[in-house]
C-alpha positions in Angstrom: 120.5 79.5 82.7 119.1 81.0 85.9 121.7 82.5 88.2 121.1 83.7 91.8 123.4 86.0 93.7 122.7 86.6 97.4 124.0 89.4 99.6 123.3 91.1 102.8 124.5 88.6 105.4 126.7 89.4 108.3 127.1 89.5 112.1 124.4 91.1 114.2 123.4 91.1 117.8 120.3 89.3 119.0 117.3 91.5 118.5 118.8 93.2 115.5 117.8 93.2 111.8 119.3 92.2 108.5 118.0 92.3 104.9 119.1 89.7 102.5 118.9 90.3 98.7 118.9 87.8 95.9 119.4 89.1 92.4 118.0 86.7 89.8 119.2 86.6 86.2 118.1 84.4 83.3 114.7 83.8 84.8 111.9 82.5 82.5 108.2 82.6 82.9 108.3 79.0 84.2 110.6 80.1 87.1 107.6 81.4 89.1 108.7 80.5 92.6 111.4 81.9 94.8 112.4 80.7 98.2 114.9 81.2 101.0 116.3 78.2 102.9 119.0 78.0 105.6 121.4 75.5 106.9 123.1 75.7 110.3 126.2 73.7 111.1 125.4 70.0 111.7 121.8 70.5 110.7 119.8 69.8 107.5 118.8 72.6 105.2 115.4 73.9 106.1 112.8 76.0 104.5 112.4 79.6 105.6 110.1 81.5 103.3 108.8 81.5 99.8 107.0 83.9 97.4 105.5 83.6 93.9 106.5 86.1 91.2 103.0 86.4 90.1 100.7 87.6 92.8 103.3 87.6 95.5 101.8 84.8 97.5 104.1 84.2 100.4 104.5 81.6 103.2 106.9 81.1 106.1 108.1 78.4 108.4 106.6 78.8 111.9 109.8 79.8 113.6 110.1 83.0 111.6 106.5 84.1 111.2 106.0 87.7 112.4 109.8 88.4 112.3 110.8 87.7 108.7 109.2 89.2 105.5 109.9 88.0 102.0 109.3 90.3 99.1 110.1 90.8 95.5 110.9 93.7 93.1 109.9 92.7 89.6 111.7 95.6 88.0 115.0 94.7 89.7 114.5 90.9 89.5 115.4 90.8 93.1 113.9 88.9 96.1 114.4 90.2 99.6 114.3 88.6 103.0 113.8 91.2 105.8 114.8 89.6 109.1 113.9 91.4 112.3 114.2 90.5 115.9 116.9 88.1 115.1 117.8 85.3 117.5 121.0 83.2 117.8 119.1 80.2 116.5 118.6 82.1 113.2 122.4 81.8 112.6 123.0 79.8 109.4 124.0 80.1 105.8 121.0 81.4 103.9 120.4 80.3 100.4 118.2 81.8 97.7 116.4 79.4 95.4 114.3 79.6 92.3 111.9 77.0 90.9 108.6 76.2 89.4 105.3 75.6 91.1 104.0 72.0 91.0 100.4 71.8 92.3 100.9 68.6 94.1 103.8 69.9 96.2 103.8 72.6 98.9 106.0 75.6 98.3 108.3 74.7 101.1 109.4 71.5 99.3 113.0 71.9 98.2 112.3 69.6 95.2 110.5 72.5 93.6 113.7 74.5 93.4 116.1 73.8 90.6 118.4 76.8 91.0 120.4 77.8 94.1 122.6 80.7 95.1 126.0 80.3 96.7 124.6 81.3 100.1 125.3 84.1 102.5 126.3 83.7 106.2 124.1 85.1 108.9 125.5 85.1 112.5 123.4 86.3 115.4 125.3 86.8 118.6 124.0 87.1 122.2 
């Protein structure tokens, strides 16, 4: 059973930075896709970033491009989300997710992700 544990959230002023971590256990070879999603109060969950374990192919939602970086450490079975130049609209609960690539679906599609962490709160103040 794949388990995901996020950490690194917190309160930061606008313009600041945070790094989220997601430790993955129980991963198999078929669990080849990792993603970060977020959900703000009253809003639907949205895709933030994704990375493949093999090759490290990454993609981002437009609103975070140039500010956020997703990366992985194979030896530590950990995926990171480095968030710079944070804005109040980035405030949300951030979820780590693990899944498998399906060629007919884009990596941002939440249906690809079978496993989810408990979430970590990120709050950006003015």
